[in-house]
Structure formats: C-alpha cells, structure tokens
C-alpha positions, 0 to 999 in steps of 0.5 A, spaced: 372 576 709 367 573 704 361 570 706 361 563 707 361 557 705 368 558 701 370 553 696 377 550 694 379 546 689 385 543 687 387 538 682 392 532 682 394 528 676 399 523 675 402 517 671 403 510 672 410 511 675 414 517 677 412 524 681 405 527 681 403 534 681 398 538 685 395 544 681 390 550 683 388 556 679 393 562 679 398 558 684 405 554 682 404 547 681 407 542 686 410 536 685 409 530 690 411 523 691 410 518 697 414 519 703 420 515 704 417 511 709 412 508 704 417 507 699 418 514 695 424 518 694 423 522 700 425 529 697 418 531 694 412 534 698 407 528 700 400 528 702 403 527 710 408 533 709 402 537 706 397 536 711 403 538 717 404 544 713 397 546 712 397 546 720 403 550 721 401 555 715 394 555 718 397 556 725 401 562 723 395 566 719 390 564 725 395 568 730 396 574 725 389 575 725 388 574 732 394 579 734 391 584 729 384 583 732 387 584 739 392 590 737 398 586 739 404 588 736 409 582 735 416 581 731 416 574 728 413 567 729 416 560 728 412 554 728 414 547 727 409 542 727 410 534 728 405 529 726 404 522 729 402 517 724 399 510 727 395 504 725 389 505 729 384 499 729 387 497 722 387 504 719 393 509 718 391 516 721 394 521 724 393 521 732 397 527 734 400 534 732 405 538 736 405 545 735 412 548 737 411 556 736 416 561 738 414 568 738 418 574 738 416 580 741 419 587 744 422 587 751 416 590 754 411 586 751 406 582 756 408 575 755 401 572 759 397 576 753 402 573 748 401 566 751 393 567 751 393 569 744 398 563 741 393 559 745 387 562 741 390 561 735 391 554 736 383 554 738 381 558 732 385 554 726 380 551 721 385 546 719 386 542 726 379 544 728 377 540 721 381 534 724 380 528 729 387 528 732 389 531 738 393 537 738 398 540 743 401 547 743 408 548 746 409 556 746 415 560 747 416 567 748 422 570 746 424 578 747 427 581 742 431 588 742 
C-alpha cells in the first residue's frame, strides 16, 4: 500500500437534458442518470446505486485483504447490499445498509473463523466507515466441494 493520504479524483459532466457521465483517468466512462424513483429512466447507474455498489465492492476487497493476511483459504464470495433511503429531519439520506454475504469455502474450513473474518471485513470497509448510516452484516457460509 502507498503512504497516506491517498487522493481520488472523478469528473462528472452533463448537458441540460439526458444522461450524464462519470470519468476518471485510465477508467471506462460510466453513463449515469437519476433513478426511476426520482423520475429517471431506471436503466442507468445513478448516485444511489453507485454508493451501494461502492459498499459491495469495498466489502469484497476488504475480505480479500483480511483473508489473505489471515492465510484463510476461500473459494467464492457473493455480496448483495441493500441501502435504505429516507427523509430524516427534512433531508434525504441513507439510514441503513444491509450486507448479505455468502462465502464459499472448502468442506473442512473453519466456519467460526470464516464468520469472524467476514465481520472483520465489514468493520474495516473504508466506505461504510466513511458513512453515518447503520450497517448490518448477514453472513452465510457455504461448504463447496
């Protein structure tokens, strides 16, 4: 890891109507629009889904790092995140994120240790640590041949 602080820059651009675009050096441009709930088409990434995606991807990468440091072998990880958006004291904000993680491990894997490592990944995720919303982890371990 490089020394801190790290800096990340993304550019968003749009015209008066239609979709907008996110761009960043060396990355694919991502078109975005408002979600259907806010009058958008519902078929593009939007700020709300991008935030929830950031949590899901950060959780998986955090687990990879935690498992690697703990020398814990695993086979697969699926992470589904649901964010709850509400109006609180007159402002729209996410109040809760539920992370549903399904970890595939070998038949002889230590399930208790697997759960502890999933919990550690949830606690070390820098995205959720940067947000004020409550985060809940629901973890399932599946033994795979």
